N, C-alpha and C positions, 0 to 999 in steps of 0.2 A: 177861288178857282173852282171850276166844275170838272169833275173827273168821272169818267164812265169806266166801270169794270164789268166785263162780261164773265159769266161763270162765277159770279161773286159769292155764291153760297158753296162753291166747291172747295177743293183742297188748296190749290195755289191761289185761286181767286179770293177766298176769305182771308188768307194771310196777306194778300196784296191790299185789301181794304183796311185791315187793321194797321198795317204799316203806314198807310196814308194817314189814318187817324192819329197815329203816334207822332207823325210829322206835322200835325196841325191841320190837316185837310178834313173838313166836315161836309163839304158839298160834294158828296160821293153818290153817284147813281149806280145802284146794283142791278144788274141784269142777270136773270137765271130762269130756270124751269124748276118749279117746286112741286112737280107731280110726285116726286119722292120727297114728301114733306119734311122728313127728318133732317134734311140738310139745313133747315132754318136755324138749327142750333149753332151752326158756324157763324151766324151773324148776330146772335143775341147781344154780344158785347161790342158790336160795331156801331158807329155813328153814320147814318145814311140820310141823304136829303130826299131820296126816292127809291122805290123798287119798281122795276118794269119786267113783266114776263118776257122771255126771250123772243117769242113769236110776235107779240105786240111791238116789241122794240124793233124787230126787223121790218114790220109793216110801217112804222114811223120813219125808219131810215129810208125805205123805198119811196115814201111820199115826201121825203125831205121836210118832215114835220117836227123835227127836234131842234132845240137851240144848239148853237155851236159849243161843244165842250173844249176844254184846254188840252186834254189828252184822252186817248182811249187805250186801256189795257185789256186786250182781248185774250182772256184765259178760258173762255167757254169752248168745250169740245166733248165729244164722246171719246174717252181714252181707253176703252176696253179693247185690248189687243186680241181678244178672242171673239169679238163681234163679227158675225158672218154676213150681216145684211149690208152689203156694199153700197146699195142705193141710199140707204139711210145715212151711212157714214159719209159718203161724198156730199150729200145735201147738207148735213149738219156741220161737217168740218171744213169742207172745201168751199162749197157755194156760199154758205153763210159768211165765211171769211172774205171772199171776193166782194160781196155786197158791202161789208163794213169798210174794206180797203177803199173802194170807190167813193163811198160817202166821206171818209176822212180826207181823201185827196180833193174832193170837190170843195170841202170847207177849209182845207189847208190845216188839218189837225194832225199832230203826231200820233202814230199808230204803233203800239208795242204789242206784239202778239206771241203766243206760245206755239213754238214748233216742237220737235221731239228728236232725241237721239236715236229713236227707232228708225229714222230714215236710212241709217247706215247698215241695217240688217246685221249680218254676221261679221261685218268689218272686212279685214282686220285694221283698216285705217279709218280713223274717226275725225276727219278734217273736212271743213266746209268746201266741198268740191264735187261736181256732178259725177266724176269718175269713181267716187267712193260711196255713192248712195244707191243702195239696193234693198229697199224695204221688204220685210218678210210677210206682212199682213196688210189688210186694207186700211187699218188705222195709220200705220206708217206711210202707206201710199197717199192717203188723204193729206197728211202733213207735207210729204214730199212734193205733191203736185202744187200745193199753194206756195211753197217755197219757190218753185220754178216760175209760177205766175209773178211773184214778187221780183225775182231776178230779172225777168224780162222788162219790168217796169222801172228798175232802179235809175236808168239814165234820164228819165223824164219826170221824176217825182216833183210834186208841188209842196209836199210836207214830208218830214222824216218818217221812215218805215223801218222798224227794227224787228227781225225775227229771231227768237231765242230758242235754241234747241236744248231743251232740258234733258238731262240724263236721268239717272235713277233717283228721283226725289223722295225724301222721307221727312216726316215731322208732324207737328200738331195739325189736327182738323182733317184727318183723312179717313176716319173710321167708316164713313158712309160709303167708301169705295168698295167695301166688301173684298172679294177675291183680288181686286186690282190694287188694294192697299199695299204699302211697302213690306218688304220682308221683315224689317224691324218690328213693325206693328204686329204681324202674324207671329213672330217669335215670342213677343210678350204674351199674347193670348195662349200660345202653345205651352209656354213654360208655366203660366199660372194655372192652366187646366190639367197639365200632364206631368209637370216637374221636369220637362226636357224640351229642348229645341231640336227639330228634325231638319237635316240638310241632305242634299243629294250625295250619293256616293260618287266616286271619281267618274269623270266623263270628259270628252273633248281633249284628252291629254292631260287633264288636271287630276290631282289627288282628291280624296274625299273632302268635300266642302271647300275646295280651293279654287273653284270657278270664281271669276273676278269681274266686278263691275265698278263703274264710277258712280258711287253713291254720294248724293249732294243734299245737304240739309235745306229745307224749304226757306229758312231765313236767308241763306246765301243766294238762293234764286231770287227772292224778293229784293234783296240789296242790288242785284244786277238789274232787275226791272227799273228800279228807281234811279240807278246810275244813268241808264239810257234816256230817261225822261229829262234828267238834269244836263246830260251831255249827249244829245242826239247825234248818232252817226249811222246813217242808213246802211243796212246790210243784214246778213244772216250770221249768227254767232252761236257757237257751242257754249252751253252753260253747264260746266262740270268742274270737278276739282282738279282734273288733270292727273288723278291717281286712280289706278285700278286696285281695289282692295277685295280680299277674299270674303266669301260668305261666312267663313270661319270667324273672321274679324267682327262681323256684325253679331253673330251668335254669341261670341265670347263677351262682347260689350254688353249685350242684353242681359245675359245670365249674371255676369259679375256686378252689374248695376243693381239688379234685383237682390242679389246676395248681400250687397252692401246695405241696401235699405232694410234687409232682415237682420243685419248685424253679423253677417257671416263674411269670412275673408275671401278675397279674390283668388281664383285658381288659374293655372295655365290651361291652354287648350287641351293638352294631353291629360291633365288632371280632370278637366270637365268631362272629357270623353270617358275616362276610366270610371268616373262617378255616375255615368249614365245621364248626365245633364245636357250633353250634346250627343245626338245619335244620328247615324247615317242610314238613309233609305235608298233603295234602288232607283236609278235614274229612269223616269218614265219613257217607254218606247214612243209614246205619242208626241214627245217633245223633240225627238231626234230630227235634226235638220231645221228646227224652228226656234231653237233656244240660243240666246246670246250668252255664251259662256265667258265672254270677255268684252268689256267696253272700257274705253278710256278717252275722254274728250281731249282733243288737241286744243289747248287754250291760247294759242298764239294770236289769233284774231281778236279774242276777248282782251288779252293783255294790250294789244296795240290800240284798242279803243279806250284804254285808260282804266279798265276794271282789273286792277292788278292785286287787289287785296287777297290774301290767302283765304281759302275756304276751310271749313271744319274738316278734320279727319273723321273717319268712321267712329273711332274710339270716343272722341269728344262729342260729336254730334249725336251719336246714338245714346250715349249716357244722358245727355240733356233731354232727349226725347223720351226715354224710358221714365225718367223722373217725372216729366210732365204727365205721361200716361198714368203713372201710379197715383199722382195727385188728383187725377180725374176719376179715380176709382176703377181703373182698368185692371 
């Protein structure tokens, strides 16, 4: 089979490619932009049949000059929620997606694409419905607008289209994301450099470090992508655990996993705070009104589509990830 993965050298994209390889797929075409060349590391252990630069790929799509693939996993996007260039964001995330959608429909090719839980803004309801969608930044808006485009097209599709709203994804192969990498990644770097993890003091009605998000391991995201290739059901779906867990839970899992690797016993949250290994810092004024202090995916649509397998808890997934990072020399 021929499979195309856009954003293939990125975080979710590279994990998507490797999962395909594990399942026996070798005819995988990777599409990305390697102007930031360090991302190539994410594909060194992958098996690819070809690599195409994202702009060249778009040109080929527009000219209908590519052979028909069996499926397209569209993971490519600018995911920087602090990006202020709205023109670039809309061209890169929205318009590019529209072009790929139309190409896939013309060829009758299944199209599985990455949306985002950021479309819900501050919530408080995180269920797939226009009335709940209020993005806070142009990144979230670019994802929101393409979802609306897809919704309008659902009744006349020629091939399956599945939009997956990823919540707070963490896991291997995200180091190139810099400031946009997961909190678990940054906690590991902090603890190794300073001997402590820093969390925000209380805000939004939450106690110190008790702000909550739906943290999902990248392997669970990829399992969902592959589920919809095997069981296509057109629509837009949340991809989260359905559990809101505190930043304290992430920090405790990070520190205790490192402690275990160093031969030290696990400690409770209170003990870690007392030992100075978890510290609280003032909530930044610049984030007030722009910060998701709580997210929790409504999984009902996902469950109805047959993706009912439980996803990793923060404690289990973070421990797996920290051990992977330490094995990489982080």
